C-alpha positions, 0 to 999 in steps of 0.5 A: 309215893306217886300213882302211875297215872302222876308218873305218866303225866310227869314223863308226857310234860318232860317228853314235850320239854325235850321236843319242844324245849319249852311250854307255852300257856297258850299252846300247851295250856293243859300241861302248864296248868298241871305243872304249875297247879300240881306240886306233885306233878311239878316235883316229878318234872324237876327230877327228871330234869335232875337226872338229865342234868338240867333245870325246869324253870317256869318264867312268865308263861312259859315253863323251860328246860335249861341244860346245865353248862355241862351238859354237853347232850342237851346243850352244845360243846365247845367243839361242836359251837365251834363247828356251827359258828365258824369256818371249816379250819377255825382255831380257838381265836375264832370261837372267842369271837363268835362268843364276843359277838354273841355277847355283844348283842346281849349288851346292845339289847339288854341293860334297862334298869326299868321293869324288864332289862330290855333296852331296845326293839331291834337292831340292825346287822350293818349297825351291830357290825360298826359296833362290834369293830369300834368296841374291839378296838376300844378294848384293845386300846385299854389293853395295852393301857391299863392291862385289861387282858390280865383281869378279864382272861380275854385276849382283846388284840387276838380277837379283834385280830380275827375280826380285821382278817375277815373280808369286808363285802358291799353285798349280802354274803353267807361265807364265813370268811367275810364280816357280814357271812361271819355275822349271818352264820350267828343270827341264823344259829340264834334264830334257830335256837329261837332266841331271836328273829332275823329278818334277812331281807330287812337286815333287821335283829329282834329278840324272843319272848324266850330270850327275854325271858332267859335275860330277866329271870335268870341271865342278867341279874346285875351281878352278871350283867356287870360281869358282861360290860367288864369283859367287854372292855367296861363302859363308864355309866352304862 
């Protein structure tokens, strides 16, 4: 049985999570302390999360609300993501290219075997363009030789074709019909989700503490990392 004060506090914490996506120990010390130190409050908030088809998890000094994969109310559907990340007449191939770009960013930043999985602090946008081109080309070659598509379910040739169809620009552009604009749109979206810091003037990408926590505690256990590496073409000794 819960008293009315506990129920109200649990509701307030859950509402704060819905609104802000996380509770930081420094920014919201009272909510953080009550959630961590009072089991009844934690249980109330977690139960509310289950009702909304999501999980409430504490990673380090932050508490997050994490929608389940099929949660299109708090998360994004494929259709919504395609609209956000791709041009107006986008096909599934455009969408899969956008997901390949995001996976490549994750692999570039994470993969260390040390205390943290993070392996670098920053990445230039121009460098990312070259990495994507190289890895798609390598994956296509591997697909031809080893039948990689049959194992991974990914048709790299189709994705590479879409990437090559995008124009290249020597100037800064946000047009989704260019490689630079396509990447810019994805990076801006990730920044709006508080997953990266994208410094446009310096063409610099850095990860947020939120993404670092997700990768270390939730997403990047070793088995998941191996699946991502294999999906990107499989790289020996990495």
